[in-house]
N, C-alpha and C positions, 0 to 999 in steps of 0.2 A: 568477442567484437574485438579487442586487441588486435590480432593477428589479422584482421581482416583491413584492417585502418593502417592506410601504409604509413609511414611520415612524410615521403613525400608527398601525399592526399594534405596533411597538414600544413607543407610548407604554401604548396598552391591557395590554398581558403588564405591564411597569413596573410600570405602576400598582397593579397586580391584584397583582406579588407583594410590594410597598412597601407597600399596606396590608393585607396578612397579615402580616408585618412589624413596621406600627407597631401592631397591635394587636396581637400577643404579647405585646411587651414590656410593655404593662402588664397581659394579664388574666395574663401570668406573677406581677407583682408582685402583685395582687391577691388571687388563689389564694394566695401565699402571705402577703400579710398577713392576709388574711382566719382561714387556719387557726392561724397561728405568730406573731402578730405583725408588727412593721419590719423587726427583723432579718432575721427567717426571708427575706419579703420580697424584700427588699435582697439577702441572700446568692446563693438562688435567680435573680435578673435577672442578678446579676453571673456569675453562673457562665454563663447563656446568650451573654452577651455577652463576657467576656475570652477565650475561646479565639477567637475569630476572629483577633487577634495573629499567628495561627500558620497560621491557614485561610486570610488574603487572598495573603499572597505566593504560597502553592504553587495555589491555586485559578488564579489569574493566570498564572503560569507554564506551569501545563496549559489555560489558553486561548490564549494568544500563541503556543503550538506547534501547538496540533490546528486540524485542518481545518475541523473543523464545533464551533466553541465554543459556540452556541448546545445542544448535544446535552451538552454539559457544564453547563451553567446550569440544563438541563432537571432533570439527576440531582440537583443540586445542591438544585433548589427539593424535588424529590420529599422526597430525605432530611430537609430543614428539616421539611417537611409530617410526614412520620413522627416526626422527633423530639417534635415538637409530643403529639405522637399520647399517644405513649408519657410523656411527662410525664404529660397529663391522667389518662390512664387506672392508672398508676399510684402517683399524689401521695394522700401517707396510708396507701398498704399496705405498702410500703418503707420502710427507713430513709432520712432528710433527706438524710443525705451521699448517699447511690446516689441521689439526686433531682436533688443538684446537679450530681452525674459525668453525667446524662444530660443534662442542662441544657451542659453542657459540651461533648460530642459536636456534639451539636446547631448550637452555635453556631461549630463549624467551619466550618460551610455556609452561615453569613451572609454571606458575599460575593457569594455565588451572587448575592442580592439587589440587595445594591449597588454596589459597583465593577464587577464583572463584566457585568454589562448598560448602565453607561453606558460602558464602554470599547469598546463595540459601533457606536457613537454616531457614529464618522468614516467607516465602512462605510457607512452605510445615508444620508447627505447629500454634496452634495458640499460642497467647501471655504469658497466663501464662505456657506453657510448655516449653517456649523460656532457660530459663536455663540450665534444666534440658538436654533439647535439644543440647547445644551446650557444654555439658562434654560430651553424645555421642559421639559429631563431633570430640570433643576433640580424645576421645579414638579411632577413627578411626588410627588418626594419630600415637597412643600408639599400635595398635595392627599391622599395616601395619611397624613399627619400631621394633616391637618383630620379622615379619618373613621375610621381607626385606631383613637385613643385617645377619642375621642366615643362610638363603636360600640363598644369595650371599657365604658364604663361604663356606660353604657344597657343592654348587657348581662348587664354583672355585677349592677348594681341591680336589674334584673327577674328574672333566670334561674339567677344563679351566674356566679362566674370561668371552672367548666369549661366550660361552650357557651362563651366566649367564646375559649376555647383551640380549640375544635372549628373555630369560622367562621373562624379566623386561618389553620388547618390549612387548610381547603375553600378562600378565596382563595391562600391561597401555589400550590395546585394549579393555578387557573383559570388560572396565569401558564403554567403547563410547556408548550402546544400554541405558544404564542406564542415562547417561549423557542428550542424544537426546531425554527423554520422558520427563526430568525435566518440569513441569510445565509453559505453556507463560504466559507470563506480559501483560494485559491487557491494557496497553499502555506504548511506550518506551517513555523514557525522552530525554530530549536533550545531543547532545556529551559535554563533561565536562571536558574534560583532563586533567592532572595534579592539576585537582582543590581541589582533594581528596587530596593530599601534603597541601594544605593551609590547611587542615579541622585541618588534625595529628600535625602541628605545633601549630594552634592554640589552639586546645581544650587539657587544663591545664592532662587530664586523660589519652586522648589518646597522646598526646604524649609523658605523662611518663611511660607508658604501654610500648611505642614503643622505643621509646630509650636505657629502660633499656632491655628487649629484645633482639635487635638488640645488644647491648655491648655482652650479655651474648651469641648470636649465633656466637660473632667472637669465644669466646675459645670453642665454643659445636664446629666450624668446625676447629680447630686445638687439639684437643681430636680426631675429627674424621679419620683425616689423622697418628694421632698418635697410635689409638687402631692397627690396623692391623701392625704396627711396634713393638708395645709392643709385640705382641702375636707372633711374629717372634721370637725375643727378650725371652721372658720367658716361652710361651708355645709351639715354636718352630714350628710355622705356620702365615704367613701374614691372609693365610685362616681362624684358628684362632681364631685370634684376634678378625676378624670382629665379630665374636660370642659371643665376649663381650658383643658386644650392644644388644645381645637376653635378655642376664640377665638386663641392662638397662634396657629397654622398659617392662620389668613383672615386676621390682618397679614402674616406668610409669603408669603401665594400673591398677596395684592394688593400688596405690594413688588415681589417678583418682574414682575406686569404690567406696575408701571410701567417698570422695571430696564430687561427685555426693548423698550423702545422708545426707551434712550438709550444712546449710549455710553458708557463710566465705564474706568476703572482697577482691573479686579480685584485687583489686588494692593494697592493702597490702601482698597477695599471691601470687604479681608476685616478691615482693621485697624479701618472706622467700626461694622463690621456689627457688631463683638466686644463695642465699646463700646457699644452701643445695647441688646445682650441684655445687658451687665451692672447697666446702669442700670435694665431691665426686674423686674432679679431682686432687684433693690434693690426696687426700689420695691414688689415682692409683698412682702418682708417685715416693712412698716410698713404697708400698708394698711391702713386701720384697718377697712375694710365693705368689702363684695363688689366691688360698682362699681370703686372704687379697686384693688382687687385684678387685675382684670378686663381693666382698662387698664393694668395693670403689663404682664400677661401678654401684652398683644398688642403691648405695646412691644419686649417680649425677641423675637415672631416678626416685627416687622419688621426685626432683627437678623440672624436666622436666617436666613430665605429670602436675603436677599444672599450672604451669608455661604457657601452651599451652591452659587448661581450662581456666585459669581468663584470658588469652588473651581477648581470644573468648567472655567472657562476659564484659573484658569493652568495646568490639568495638561496640558486638549488641549493650550495652546502652547507646553507644555513636554518634553512626555510624549518620547521614539524612538518612533519608529514600533512598531518591532520587539519595544519592553518596554511598549507604551500597557494591553493589560490586566494588566498584575502592578503596574506604577506604580497605577493608580486600586485595583484590590483591596488593595494594601499598604498605599496612605495611608489607604486606608476601615479596615481592621481597624485601622493606628493611631491612627485617631479612635475606633473601636469601644472600643477598648482603652481609650482616656482615658475615655468613657463607664461602662466598665465598673467603675471605677476609682471614679469620680463617685458611681456605685451603690453601691458596699461602704462607702466611707467614709460617704455617707448615712445608714446606717443607722440608724448610732451615736446621728450627730449630731442625726439626726429625732426619736430615740425619746425624748432630752432634751428637744430646744426642734427646734422648727418652723423658728421665726424665725433660729435659728443657723447652723441647717441652708442656707439662702436666702442669708444674707448671708457664709456661706464660699463659696456659687458665684458670688453675684457678688463677690468678691473676689479667683477664679482668673481670671475676664472683665478685671480689671483688673492683673491680673500679664500673662494674652494680651495685651494693645492694649499697654502698657507696653513688653515687651520684644519686639515685633511689629518695628520697624526696626535691634533688634539681631540679629536672628539673617544680615542678608545683611551688616553690618559684621563681623562677627566671620569669617569667611571671606575678608576684604579684608585685616585686621590677621596671618593667617597667610600669606599671601605675601606 
């Protein structure tokens, strides 16, 4: 079965699913912002992302023990698309608290789009090609981040946020047959719910990369909310603000293309890329005009792309084979929870001042980069 499923098919399916995900986030945000303002939009988005902290470990354990992990991913994608459809159909017709509840339930399935796919890569390529495959896999996230937010901005501006939500669901469903046909495992593992969390804490490299990237993602989540509002303030439309993410993704894609041709230390790259993200966010906070704003966002992208590729490289290198899926989905869930925290904090901050929101986002990158070496030192001191 593995020989019949080509890595190209994986990349197509993963890109479709992740584009749907990248489109759904800004679409949900714009849906809330357009109806009730920044706080409502950030709350709805936080609801969609925060539940992944629970969904990831559970989904990962199911994937590790299943002989047909692709079937589980396919069902997760269908559920996520159904949740997006429910949010679109019911928004404004039911109490807002219920809408947040639906978003939370939908978010439980978000790990099927991220770590759940990535954990299948070692079964699709020989070990010597795993490094390059990891970079290509990271580039599907970048490509999705390039297409999704830009498409959300265009659709929301031209036809309204509900249309953007519908397209997000359709893209997610396109990935279903590609997930369904992923190779079967010869033998499923026994269930090991939440055991990957122990691995992430005890393994110094995994602990370091996960902690640094999660702190970084808090700032990224804050920026995600601030960009549409900055666009509304400086470019004339919140929809145009989401197009800033296109520039970020182009820079990410180019940075990863360069990275894929070179050997490097992924552990060190996680820290350096976090510094680049922080500089870009700080630049966006003080940029006096549109060109400099775009340049600052691009610098953020130069950091984000290599950070993700480096994270994948560390996880593939360090994760125990029998817990690989759970390590990826648990780590992805922790990152998503960091983004959700950033989303929630950014709403009130950005409502007062867009600049303050971006400065705070840049500050989290400084904390993450400075603390990066401490996550391994602490373990040594305990010993």
